[in-house]
N, C-alpha and C positions, 0 to 999 in steps of 0.2 A: 085281831089288834096287830099291827105292824111296828116293830121295834123302831127306837129312834135311831137315826143314823149321825154320827159325828161327821159332819161334812168337812171337806177340805177348805180350809181358808188360808190367805195369805200368813207367811211366817209371822208378821207383826203388824199392826197399824201402820200404814204408809205415814212417812215422816220425811220432810225435805232434808237436804243436804245442809248442815250448819258451817262445816269447815272441811278443808281437805290437807293432806300432807304429801308432798312429793318425795319419792325415794328413788334409787337408782333403777330399779325394776318395777315399780308399780306406784299406784296412787292410792293412799289410805283416805276411806272417806269417813266422815263422821256425821251420825245421822242425828237430827233433833231427838234429843233424850240421852245422846252421850254413846250409843252402840256404833261400832265401826266396822267396816268393810273393806277388803283389800282388792284390787283390780290391778292385775299385772298390764304393763302397756301393751305387750304383744297381743293380749286377750281384748283389750280395749279398741286396739286398732283392726284386729280380725273382725269383731263384732260391731263395727261402726254402723249405726241405724241407716247411714247414707250410703252405705257400700252395698245395697241392695238394689236389684233390678226394680223400677217403680211400678211395673205391671204383675210380673210374675212373683216378686219377694224373695227371689231366690239370689245368692251370693254371687256377684260379679268380680269378687276378688280371690284369686287363687293363693294358697297357703304359701307358694314358693314366691308370691309377689311380697311377703311380709319379712322384714328386716328384724331378726331376733334382738338387735340391739337399738331398734329405734326408740328414741326418747322425746317426749313432749319438749316442744320449745317453750310453751306456756299453758298454763291451766287457769281457768276463771271460772267462779261461782256465779250463775245466772240468777237473775230477779226471781224466777220460778223455783229456785233450789236446785237446779241440775248442773251441769259441767259443760264447758266448751273447753276443747282440747286442741291446741295448735301443735302440729307436729314439725320435726325439724326438715321434713321433706316438702315443707308448704302445703300441708293438708291440714283441713279443719274438722273436726268432727264434734257433734252436739248429742249429749246424752242426757235424757229426761231423768230425774230423781226416781220416778216410778219405774221407768225402764230399768235402772240399774239396781233398784231394791228387788225386784222381782227375780235378777238374774245372779244374786250374791251366790257365790259357791264356796263359802268357808264350811268348815264341818257342821256346825249347828244348822245354817241355813239349808243345807243339803239334807240333813236328816228329817227337819220338820217340813221339808217340801215333799218328802217321799210320802206316797198313799199309804197308810196304814190300813190293812184289813182288818175287820172285825170277825175274830175268830170265834166259833162256836161250837156246841155240841149238843147232845139230844135235847137239852132243855129249851133250845130255840122253838121246839114244837110249840111252846105256849104264846110266843109272838112272832108269827111267821112273816116275813117280807112279803107283800103282795099288793095287787092293784087290780083295778077292774078293766076289762077289755074295752068297754065304751069309752073310758077316759083316754087310755094311752092310744088309742086306735085315731084319736082326733085332736088331742090337747098336747101340744109338746111340752109344756111345763109339766103335765103329768107323765109324760113320757120320760122326760129326764129324770124326774124323782124316780122313776121304776128302775132305771138304767143305773142310777147310782146304788140302789138296792142290790143289783145283780153285781155292780161292781165291788162294793163294799163286803158283801156277805159271801159272794160267790154263788148265789142263787136267788130267786124270786117267783113267786106263783103269779099266775092272771087268772082271775075268775070270771065267770058268766061269758066265756067264750061260745061263739056261735057253732052251731051244730054242722060245720063245714070243714072239711079238711084242709082248704086252702086258709082257713083263718089264721092258723099259727104261723103260716108263711108270710101271710099280709102283716102280722107284727113284726116278724124276723125283718121284712122289707121296709118296715118303718126305720130301722137301722141302716141297712145298706142291702146290697145283693146277697143271694144265697152262696153258700160254699157247695161246690160240686164234688163228689167221691165217688168210688166205685159202686157206692149204693144209691147214686142219684142225687138230685137236689133236694127231693122230698121222699121219704121211705115210711112204710107202716111197720110197725112193731108189733107183730102178731105171731103167734105159733102157726107154722105151716109146715106141710111135709117137704121133705129133702132141704132142710135150711143150710144155707153156707156161713151161717153166725149162730152162737148160743143164743143170742138176744131172739131168735126166730123159732125158739123152742117155749116149753113150758117150765123147765127145770130152773131152778135157782140161779140167779146171776149175781154173784158177788161183786162187791165194790169195786169199780175200775173208773179208767179215765177210757174215752174212745179214740180209737185208729192211733195208738203209740207206735203202731208199725209204719208210721209216715213221718218223713223229715218234720212237715209241719202239721201237727194234729189241728182238727178243728177247735175253734175258740168257743163261741157260744153254741149250746146246742138247745132246742126247743122240741119238748115231747107234750103234745096236745092230746089230751085224752077224749076220744071219741066215742068209745063205748067200754062199758066193764060191767059185766056180770058174772064174771067168773069168781070162785072161791079162792082167796089167796092172791097174791099177785101184788101185794103192797110195794110201793116204790121205796127205794133207799138213797140216802145221801150222806157223804161223810165229807167234813172239812178237811182236805189234803194238807192244807197249810198247817191247821192246828195239830195234825197227827205228826206231821213233819217237825214242828217245834216240839212236841213232846218227845218224839225220839231224840232230838237234839239234846233236850234236857235229861232223858233218862240213860241214853247210849250213845256219846258222842262219837264213838269209833265206829258205830254201825251207821250214824248219821252222815260222817266223813266218807263211808265207803259209798253208800248209796248217793251221795253227791258227786263224786269223782269216778264212778265205774259205769261204763256204758253196757246196758242191758239190751241184748237183741231182741226184737219183736218182728212177728211176721204173719201177714194174713195171705193165705192162698186157698184157691178153690180152681175150678176148671178153666176159668177165665184171666185169673189175676194172681199175682205173685208179687206183694209189695212188702218191703221190708226196711227197717231203720233200727239203729241202735243209739241209745241215749240213756243219760242217768235218770233213775225213778225221781230223784229231787234235784231240781234245777235251780241254781244260786245266780244271783246278780253280781256285779263286780264287787258289791261291798259285804256279800255274804248272806243277803236275805233271801229268802224261799221265794220264788217267781214261779215255779211251774212243776207239776207232778205229772209223771208218764208212768202209768202202771196198769197193767192189765195181765194176770197171771194165765189166762186162758190163751193169750196170744205171744207169750214168751217163746222165744227159740231156744235151742240149746246154748246154754252159756257158754261164752267164749271169752275166757280171762286167762291170764298167766295160771300156771299150775299152783302156786302158793296162795292164790286169792280164790280159789274155788269156794272151799270152806267158807271162809270169811265173809264171802258174798252172800252165800246162802244163810248164814246165820243173821245177816243184817237184813236181809229180805224177810225172813221169819219175824225178826223184831219189829219192822215197821208194820208187817200185816197183822201182827198180834194187835198193835195199837189201833189200826184201822177198823179191827172188828171187835173192839171193846164196845158193850152196850151205850155208854157213856158217850162214845163218839157218833153212834148213829142215829140220825133222823130218819123215822119211818113215817110215811104218809100213804094213805089211801086215796088215790087221784079219783075225782069223779068226773063223769062227762061234763064238760064245760070248763075243767081246770087245765091249765098248762102250767108246766114247769120248765123254766128257763134256768141253766146254770153254766158256769165257766168251766169248760171241759179241761182247763189246764189246772185248775184247783180242786173243783167239786168231783169226788168219786162217786158215781152212780150204781144202781143194780136195782133188784127185785127180789121178793120172795117167790118161791114156786107157786104156781097155779094150777088148778084142775081144769083144762079145756074142755071136758065134757060136762062141767057145772056151768057153763056159759062163756060168752066172747070177752075178749079183751084186746082192744085195740088203741094203739097211740100212734099219731102220726108226729114224725120228726123232721127237723132239718137243722143246718147249721149256718151261722155267720162267723166269719173269722175274727179274731181279738182286734188286730188292727182297724178295721172298719167299727167295730163296737166301741172303742176307745176314742175314735175320731168323731165319731157321733156325738159323744158326750162333750167333746170339746166344741165341737160346733154349736151345740145347745148352749153351752155356757159362755159363747164368746170368744174363746181362746183363740181361734183361727184368726182373729181380726187383729192379734198383738204381734207385733214384728219383733 
């Protein structure tokens, strides 16, 4: 059974403009129903729909061309409920009501427009987000529904995958091109001699995000189960956003430390030495969690001011303790034909130890970057055609 998804909707049902009020630095718009929005003169002129190249849709007006003191000479309400603004420099702009409505930037509009992830814990095991390979491989509507699951929950499964190591990559390529790393574009997760990564052993792999040692860790990871006969080896997922918000609620000081302290990460073997430092909890400009960078096996020696060493370790322990609570952990035993896709910037993954002498365990993996993933959703939704 797949959980219901609260889809992103426009902030409110579209309503035409009923009236406007011109002020020295802005135009106040009153929508049908009484709600009001403010649009600054300089913002309106900078974002004039007629100021785009007709073919490339890119801006042809430079910020240095804008006069911060520019004011409208006149403003008129159109029959369609939009605005026509004639500027004092003898230029005219036309703004549709729907165009303005979608781009309101008051605090309420910005908050409601923000994507709100569905946080989860162990109980999601009863309603896993999933889709069938045959559907998403050929049907764009089914693909979009599945991509929204991955976006909203940070993971989703695909069932009934073909017994072909290229099948997972083919699903990923329905989104975009594959991300290449020092492990290649596609890689087998198996126990092997002389491993250069803990994932290529049979020992327990604690919850982590992949490649935090890179400036830009991969976005979406795909793990296609091709063979699984071994005892043990169940997969583990943890919602890093849920864990981070729990830390914020329980230990605000630890949260602030992990959101502001760069932790060094490093991967090195005989051919590579890749390093990057970043905060385990990444926040956006409004203070919302937008990324997790966490892998205790790849942490390099801590390099912070002396008076922060102990507080940073305490904060890491507090976060790790939350990540490892059973109520946070989703444990899944993948079967051949299952594929797990997850947001590597949000969902931490791992696995239980397994006995390689009891049978084989082979997952085939690949990555697609988050920019391409989000772009594919927008294109399937038609957002790319809105200027």
